VOGU-3710 file (C-alpha; in Angstrom, 3 decimals, decimal comma):
1> xxxxxxxxxx> 1,164/-22,469/5,861  1,617/-26,087/6,964  -0,620/-28,596/5,248  -2,776/-31,280/6,761  -0,742/-34,135/5,217  2,334/-33,313/7,331  2,978/-35,554/10,290  2,202/-33,953/13,657  5,356/-33,139/15,635  5,818/-34,363/19,178
11> xxxxxxxxxx> 7,238/-30,959/20,082  7,711/-27,629/18,387  11,471/-28,265/18,328  10,864/-31,494/16,423  8,934/-29,590/13,796  11,802/-27,136/13,288  14,563/-29,752/13,448  14,886/-30,704/9,749  15,484/-27,089/8,723  18,420/-26,394/11,023
21> xxxxxxxxxx> 20,965/-27,335/8,373  19,813/-24,323/6,380  19,271/-21,810/9,179  19,899/-22,580/12,857  18,266/-19,426/14,252  14,785/-20,197/15,681  13,301/-16,878/14,563  14,512/-17,549/11,017  12,973/-20,998/11,055  9,627/-19,645/12,209
31> xxxxxxxxxx> 9,600/-17,099/9,405  10,433/-19,764/6,838  7,535/-21,942/7,950  5,149/-19,011/8,231  5,824/-17,844/4,696  6,145/-21,152/2,921  3,400/-22,961/1,058  4,368/-26,499/-0,124  4,914/-27,048/-3,821  2,922/-29,523/-5,871
41> xxxxxxxxxx> 6,117/-30,829/-7,495  7,870/-31,701/-4,206  9,766/-34,951/-4,092  7,854/-37,968/-2,891  8,068/-38,577/0,852  9,979/-35,326/1,319  8,873/-32,115/2,958  8,120/-29,581/0,235  9,961/-26,741/1,948  13,079/-28,844/2,367
51> xxxxxxxxxx> 12,870/-29,885/-1,295  12,649/-26,234/-2,265  15,637/-25,221/-0,123  17,738/-28,131/-1,437  17,470/-26,869/-5,003  13,853/-26,625/-6,010  14,195/-22,836/-6,082  16,425/-23,186/-9,162  13,480/-24,509/-11,211  11,748/-21,093/-11,216
61> xxxxxxxxxx> 8,811/-22,287/-9,123  7,438/-19,753/-6,669  7,837/-21,088/-3,107  4,542/-19,619/-1,862  1,542/-17,728/-3,213  2,623/-14,671/-1,196  6,324/-14,805/-2,025  7,426/-13,768/-5,516  11,206/-14,348/-5,915  11,518/-11,912/-8,821
71> xxxxxxxxxx> 9,710/-9,170/-6,940  11,784/-9,807/-3,843  15,008/-9,686/-5,855  13,996/-6,252/-7,117  13,552/-5,009/-3,556  16,820/-6,582/-2,350  18,835/-4,949/-5,100  22,026/-4,855/-3,018  22,092/-8,630/-2,802  24,895/-10,412/-4,651
81> xxxxxxxxxx> 24,232/-13,102/-7,260  21,831/-15,565/-5,603  23,307/-18,847/-4,427  20,363/-19,879/-2,308  16,594/-19,722/-2,276  15,330/-16,159/-2,124  12,907/-17,093/0,641  15,823/-18,229/2,815  17,590/-14,925/2,186  14,417/-13,145/3,227
91> xxxxxxxxxx> 13,979/-15,197/6,404  17,600/-14,639/7,427  18,250/-11,040/6,328  15,412/-9,454/4,390  12,962/-9,513/7,285  15,404/-7,669/9,534  15,918/-5,038/6,813  12,163/-4,516/6,294  12,189/-5,884/2,740  8,861/-6,989/1,334
101> xxxxxxxxxx> 8,308/-10,766/1,085  4,865/-10,607/-0,466  4,773/-8,361/-3,547  1,510/-10,008/-4,551  0,074/-8,117/-1,599  -1,936/-10,783/0,230  -0,638/-9,482/3,555  2,382/-7,427/4,558  4,143/-10,022/6,659  7,393/-8,044/6,847
111> xxxxxxxxxx> 6,059/-5,863/9,678  4,322/-8,496/11,761  6,163/-9,112/14,979  8,816/-11,787/15,327  6,758/-14,309/17,281  3,577/-14,362/15,199  2,924/-17,274/12,853  0,241/-16,416/10,328  -2,049/-18,955/8,667  -3,915/-17,633/5,649
121> xxxxxxxxxx> -7,343/-18,769/4,479  -8,559/-17,060/1,318  -11,071/-19,612/0,009  -14,083/-21,393/1,502  -12,558/-24,772/0,619  -9,633/-24,244/3,006  -11,637/-24,591/6,229  -11,147/-28,375/6,345  -7,370/-28,113/5,888  -7,016/-25,351/8,485
131> xxxxxxxxxx> -9,144/-27,254/10,991  -7,080/-30,406/10,451  -3,802/-28,539/10,907  -4,935/-26,849/14,111  -6,281/-30,135/15,477  -2,871/-31,744/14,969  -0,523/-28,928/15,903  -2,246/-26,398/18,146  -1,580/-28,187/21,442  2,142/-28,697/20,721
141> xxxxxxxxxx> 2,708/-25,224/19,290  1,065/-23,245/22,082  2,482/-25,424/24,865  6,116/-25,109/23,755  8,481/-22,637/25,334  8,955/-19,513/23,202  6,246/-20,741/20,865  4,829/-18,293/18,332  1,384/-16,788/18,517  -0,939/-18,239/15,904
151> xxxxxxxxxx> -3,016/-15,837/13,840  -5,632/-17,095/11,417  -6,254/-14,430/8,760  -9,458/-15,284/6,908  -10,117/-13,262/3,739  -12,426/-15,808/2,153  -15,993/-14,942/1,082  -18,318/-15,788/3,963  -15,419/-16,370/6,405  -16,406/-20,009/6,781
161> xxxxxxxxxx> -12,965/-20,929/8,115  -13,203/-18,376/10,939  -16,642/-19,629/11,952  -15,601/-23,286/11,798  -12,477/-22,702/13,913  -14,455/-20,613/16,430  -16,962/-23,462/16,858  -14,283/-26,130/17,352  -11,730/-24,186/19,413  -13,867/-21,946/21,639
171> xxxxxxxxxx> -12,039/-22,791/24,899  -8,636/-22,514/23,221  -9,456/-18,969/22,108  -9,683/-18,005/25,775  -6,559/-19,734/27,054  -4,247/-20,353/24,076  -2,311/-18,112/21,731  -4,781/-18,438/18,897  -6,296/-15,341/17,282  -8,949/-15,212/14,596
181> xxxxxxxxxx> -9,007/-12,257/12,212  -11,821/-12,226/9,653  -11,146/-9,517/7,074  -13,094/-8,089/4,174  -12,345/-10,215/1,054  -11,968/-6,994/-0,916  -9,624/-5,320/1,527  -6,332/-4,089/0,116  -2,979/-5,239/1,401  -2,469/-2,162/3,579
191> xxxxxxxxxx> -5,793/-2,645/5,352  -4,928/-6,312/6,004  -1,440/-5,491/7,194  -2,693/-2,775/9,540  -5,350/-5,127/10,901  -2,885/-7,925/11,639  -0,229/-5,589/13,062  -2,745/-3,933/15,362  -4,454/-7,078/16,574  -1,277/-9,147/16,989
201> xxxxxxxxxx> -0,401/-7,118/20,062  -3,661/-7,921/21,841  -3,899/-10,874/24,253  -6,947/-12,363/22,565  -9,268/-11,430/19,754  -12,172/-12,625/17,707  -13,105/-10,175/14,972  -16,260/-10,986/13,076  -16,506/-9,799/9,481  -17,956/-6,324/8,955
211> xxxxxxxxxx> -20,303/-7,637/6,259  -22,670/-10,414/7,341  -22,358/-13,401/4,946  -25,416/-14,216/2,884  -25,702/-17,705/4,353  -25,751/-16,384/7,940  -28,241/-13,671/7,048  -30,630/-16,303/5,704  -30,355/-18,409/8,856  -31,118/-15,392/11,038
221> xxxxxxxxxx> -34,243/-14,537/9,022  -33,000/-11,056/8,178  -35,619/-8,564/6,998  -36,179/-8,104/3,295  -33,849/-5,661/1,588  -36,608/-3,160/0,837  -37,432/-2,909/4,561  -33,895/-1,994/5,543  -32,784/1,625/5,733  -30,254/2,690/3,121
231> xxxxxxxxxx> -27,569/2,998/5,803  -28,223/-0,568/6,949  -28,064/-1,832/3,378  -24,724/-0,069/2,924  -23,416/-1,563/6,150  -24,441/-5,051/5,016  -22,906/-4,545/1,582  -26,226/-4,974/-0,224  -25,942/-1,790/-2,311  -22,954/0,191/-3,665
241> xxxxxxxxxx> -22,186/3,449/-1,847  -22,570/6,752/-3,685  -19,430/8,766/-2,977  -18,873/12,420/-3,870  -15,197/13,347/-4,223  -14,716/17,063/-3,582  -11,736/18,100/-5,714  -10,197/21,557/-5,047  -9,489/22,258/-8,736  -11,453/25,470/-9,471
251> xxxxxxxxxx> -13,278/24,571/-12,691  -13,129/22,259/-15,691  -11,284/24,808/-17,846  -8,313/24,889/-15,452  -8,586/21,424/-13,888  -5,912/19,868/-16,126  -3,295/22,099/-14,445  -4,175/20,803/-10,980  -2,596/17,587/-9,785  -5,567/17,189/-7,436
261> xxxxxxxxxx> -7,858/16,740/-10,438  -5,828/13,891/-11,917  -5,601/12,425/-8,412  -9,396/12,570/-8,102  -9,849/10,940/-11,515  -7,625/8,004/-10,591  -9,262/7,608/-7,180  -12,748/7,644/-8,732  -11,736/4,933/-11,207  -10,349/2,778/-8,385
271> xxxxxxxxxx> -13,486/3,242/-6,283  -15,606/2,249/-9,260  -13,502/-0,885/-9,800  -14,107/-1,691/-6,123  -17,887/-1,496/-6,584  -18,682/2,068/-5,464  -20,424/4,820/-7,430  -18,076/7,827/-7,303  -18,694/11,348/-8,589  -16,136/14,181/-8,812
281> xxxxxxxxxx> -17,314/17,690/-7,905  -14,990/20,640/-8,632  -14,784/23,683/-6,362  -17,089/25,850/-8,486  -19,964/23,432/-7,765  -19,358/22,836/-4,040  -22,219/25,100/-2,970  -24,794/23,396/-5,164  -27,255/20,849/-3,807  -26,166/17,240/-4,120
291> xxxxxxxxxx> -27,877/15,358/-6,953  -28,036/12,527/-6,213  -27,511/12,888/-2,470  -24,309/10,990/-1,638  -23,904/8,331/1,003  -20,451/9,748/1,695  -18,366/12,759/0,710  -14,584/12,774/0,558  -12,839/16,141/0,595  -9,371/16,110/-0,955
301> xxxxxxxxxx> -8,000/18,750/1,399  -5,299/20,952/-0,039  -5,629/24,724/-0,271  -9,456/24,788/-0,114  -11,684/24,013/2,849  -15,387/23,221/2,807  -17,777/22,858/5,714  -19,353/19,376/5,558  -23,106/18,886/5,324  -24,972/16,683/7,805
311> xxxxxxxxxx> -26,660/13,524/6,578  -23,944/11,739/4,652  -20,720/10,329/6,079  -18,095/13,062/5,760  -14,488/12,072/5,139  -11,432/14,238/4,600  -8,087/13,262/3,078  -5,340/15,745/3,991  -2,939/15,767/1,042  -1,048/19,026/1,569
321> xxxxxxxxxx> -0,623/22,274/3,530  -1,250/20,829/7,011  -0,432/24,130/8,745  -3,590/25,714/7,331  -5,922/23,059/8,806  -7,140/23,563/12,374  -8,650/21,114/14,844  -12,078/22,736/14,764  -12,324/21,983/11,043  -11,243/18,352/11,477
331> xxxxxxxxxx> -13,697/17,812/14,327  -16,627/18,248/11,936  -15,660/15,130/9,940  -16,509/11,503/10,697  -13,001/10,410/9,750  -9,845/12,109/8,518  -7,211/10,342/6,412  -3,754/11,926/6,554  -1,008/11,469/3,964  1,691/11,532/6,640
341> xxxxxxxxxx> 2,526/9,082/9,393  4,102/11,677/11,679  1,220/14,150/11,323  -1,241/11,331/12,047  0,557/10,607/15,302  0,362/14,296/16,224  -3,388/14,581/15,566  -4,217/11,302/17,313  -3,514/13,037/20,613  -6,630/15,157/20,058
351> xxxxxxxxxx> -8,783/13,111/17,654  -7,940/9,522/18,564  -9,163/6,875/16,135  -10,988/9,424/14,001  -7,709/9,939/12,130  -5,560/7,392/10,299  -2,663/7,403/7,868  -3,412/7,096/4,163  -0,362/7,957/2,103  -0,564/9,311/-1,410
361> xxxxxxxxxx> -0,151/6,820/-4,249  0,013/6,325/-8,015  -2,125/4,971/-10,830  -0,645/1,900/-12,472  -3,144/2,243/-15,310  -1,641/5,607/-16,238  2,008/5,485/-15,192  3,266/1,885/-15,200  5,414/0,765/-18,147  2,698/-1,705/-19,215
371> xxxxxxxxxx> -0,092/0,898/-19,103  -1,990/1,434/-22,343  -0,926/4,492/-24,316  -2,290/6,129/-27,432  1,106/7,660/-28,259  4,288/5,803/-29,156  6,940/6,447/-26,494  9,603/6,681/-29,191  7,916/9,820/-30,505  8,318/11,600/-27,157
381> xxxxxxxxxx> 11,435/13,527/-26,068  14,126/11,847/-23,974  15,533/14,433/-21,546  18,800/14,178/-19,665  17,424/16,105/-16,678  13,685/16,724/-16,272  11,494/18,800/-13,977  7,692/18,806/-14,253  5,889/21,442/-12,192  4,649/25,020/-12,033
391> xxxxxxxxxx> 6,744/27,791/-10,505  4,220/28,415/-7,662  5,292/32,071/-7,965  8,104/31,228/-5,548  11,661/30,051/-5,881  12,028/26,311/-6,201  15,587/25,929/-5,052  16,228/22,586/-6,711  15,442/24,125/-10,125  17,536/27,225/-9,442
401> xxxxxxxxxx> 20,484/25,153/-8,209  20,447/22,831/-11,232  20,403/25,774/-13,654  23,102/27,754/-11,844  25,373/24,708/-11,985  24,887/24,502/-15,754  23,018/21,199/-15,892  20,839/20,637/-19,016  17,456/20,953/-17,296  14,228/20,659/-19,301
411> xxxxxxxxxx> 11,177/22,178/-17,586  7,506/21,424/-18,256  5,214/23,740/-16,337  3,513/27,115/-16,124  4,175/30,513/-14,564  7,924/30,482/-15,156  7,838/33,766/-17,067  10,161/36,493/-15,784  12,360/33,947/-14,027  15,843/32,678/-14,984
421> xxxxxxxxxx> 14,192/29,312/-15,737  12,002/30,710/-18,532  14,519/29,836/-21,259  14,467/26,201/-20,175  10,681/25,750/-20,333  9,823/23,315/-23,128  6,047/23,423/-22,652  3,543/24,609/-20,046  1,846/21,241/-19,736  2,355/17,528/-20,324
431> xxxxxxxxxx> -0,799/15,502/-21,013  -1,336/13,374/-17,922  -1,700/10,208/-19,985  1,820/10,805/-21,388  3,505/11,897/-18,163  4,678/8,410/-17,238  6,465/8,096/-20,582  8,241/11,432/-20,001  9,423/10,241/-16,585  10,523/6,897/-17,983
441> xxxxxxxxxx> 12,464/8,363/-20,911  14,351/10,907/-18,804  17,721/9,990/-17,342  16,991/11,874/-14,108  13,788/13,511/-12,810  14,043/16,198/-10,120  11,498/16,498/-7,296  10,952/18,939/-4,442  8,458/19,662/-1,635  6,787/22,626/-0,029
451> xxxxxxxxxx> 8,820/23,276/3,170  5,904/22,595/5,531  5,048/19,353/3,745  8,666/18,147/3,829  8,917/18,909/7,547  5,665/17,076/8,384  6,125/13,969/6,264  3,729/14,745/3,396  5,478/12,954/0,533  5,167/14,566/-2,895
461> xxxxxxxxxx> 2,783/12,619/-5,095  5,224/13,150/-7,953  7,619/10,665/-6,326  4,998/7,910/-6,422  4,263/8,656/-10,093  7,942/8,728/-11,106  8,536/5,417/-9,335  5,403/3,833/-10,828  6,625/4,905/-14,281  10,004/3,296/-13,522
471> xxxxxxxxxx> 11,717/6,653/-13,802  14,705/7,684/-11,700  14,132/10,587/-9,236  16,429/12,791/-7,186  14,594/14,640/-4,411  15,146/17,165/-1,673  15,185/15,870/1,900  11,849/15,275/3,635  10,549/13,645/6,791  9,355/10,084/6,260
481> xxxxxxxxxx> 11,733/9,299/3,399  12,564/5,953/5,029  9,420/4,584/3,389  11,491/4,327/0,198  13,999/2,032/1,959  17,156/3,914/0,994  16,482/3,638/-2,735  15,702/7,352/-3,247  18,677/9,749/-3,632  18,124/12,915/-1,565
491> xxxxxxxxxx> 20,009/16,208/-1,574  20,064/19,100/0,894  21,895/21,927/-0,892  23,100/22,994/-4,385  26,507/21,352/-4,038  24,920/18,078/-2,928  22,507/18,236/-5,879  25,250/18,857/-8,413  27,299/15,934/-7,088  24,287/13,610/-7,264
501> xxxxxxxxxx> 23,406/14,646/-10,844  26,987/14,085/-12,042  27,303/10,738/-10,241  24,075/9,216/-11,472  24,530/10,600/-14,990  27,737/8,533/-15,125  26,207/5,374/-13,600  23,196/4,286/-15,696  23,233/0,740/-14,319  22,732/1,987/-10,776
511> xxxxxxxxxx> 19,976/4,316/-11,967  18,189/1,406/-13,619  18,589/-0,806/-10,548  17,145/1,795/-8,209  14,358/2,683/-10,637  13,331/-0,990/-10,886  13,323/-1,402/-7,102  11,339/1,800/-6,546  8,830/0,696/-9,169  8,327/-2,650/-7,424
521> xxxxxxxxxx> 7,931/-0,936/-4,066  5,295/1,547/-5,248  3,415/-0,941/-7,426  3,125/-3,391/-4,558  2,304/-0,898/-1,800  1,016/2,419/-3,087  -1,747/2,111/-5,693  -5,143/3,790/-5,920  -6,786/0,365/-5,785  -5,227/-0,232/-2,358
531> xxxxxxxxxx> -6,294/3,229/-1,152  -9,863/2,760/-2,440  -10,112/-0,524/-0,545  -9,028/1,180/2,682  -11,538/4,000/2,211  -14,425/1,596/1,579  -13,463/-0,551/4,576  -13,556/2,544/6,785  -16,934/3,582/5,371  -18,449/0,190/6,205
541> xxx> -17,356/0,694/9,813  -19,023/4,122/9,960  -22,303/3,415/8,111
//
């Protein structure tokens, strides 16, 4: 973001001129300016970005609040030893390769189109600076040939900046390339990125915040809270929503063997951190009356279906087995989240905006290397080749292939009796709170998918957990694997698997590099906190 103390340019070309020694391409220059936030330690009478590019990056100062050089280096693992500022490398090459410039997750700028220049406001105090910058630069920027679109993304409490800009630049909103996007301050990075990506393609927009600020409510003489219906109070953010999570695990005695149960636990914790009041209900209790009656229900749809009840907002999250779910079932729900981009596109033809993509994710509080643990990792086994999963009473080819090739596979899971893998089963279960340590201490962790899930882009949740734990996975092929940006080794047959195991067993440095990059990718993009924020934002739209 450009600051108010910078001199106004006579033309857009004049503004870009000083940077051409570092990168002559106009698109690169626009990305540099869009991502950069001036440093407090910049040389006197010198532009802060230029000072950073000339060597300030060597002093370990971050060039912008949404650009973390260390995080970016992890995602650009193929880059040679740095001889320039990481932000310049991103503007020139990383953007084109879809690398992530903002691991702190303020907004996913890497996917915003080439000609959009984003200005961020995330505090009430920034309205004066933003107004001053627009007053100085808006006319020159929007009048120049090939000028970028300007998008103001306001995530500040009360959205004062959005309201101030709207009051001062009303006519310009109609005729100029200025867009105002007021987003929920609690929205996760994915919700913000989706909002900006979607709205950037529109000719003009003014999105008012979904929750009316307290100051505005007072000026409009809003009715007292006790006179509002519960749904209205939820829509205005005055009370926390009560959310029932329907988990398909059959009962408490067997829940620990269901990944859906651990998924529900992590999601409930994230929703609670976000201010909601979640409650997990296992399958054996689905027919009972709700107590208390929820404001919303969320069905984690796997192998079990459940007809929704009227009254509350009914959400579904399709996590697996898409072939068993028909349109007539989905039509009964207010909104359906789908853990697959390709399957979302397919269902949009029939359900439109009532479906959206919400990929699976991982819990940093359970799996990340810095997560609290009651057990010393050194006391846990370190396996050369690890597989964690039940047999499903069907052949899992990746397990069979590894064993037939003579690889030292250690299996943790149930129902392997009467199979050739039985002799390799170490235990039927790994405590979920220790699973991240098992992944981390293994040299290689194998992963596979149900065939229908692989074909339809439903990514195994195990991959997110292995990556969050900073383990190193090898997986079968599946649709949608490009989300891991080429960091995930994939195999298609036994010979391919055996070659991959031998290669990576002999190259620990490459394993560690890929594991670190996968960890950064999942930690920055695919957490339960981010998913909870998206769910709550959708609920506020429906209430």
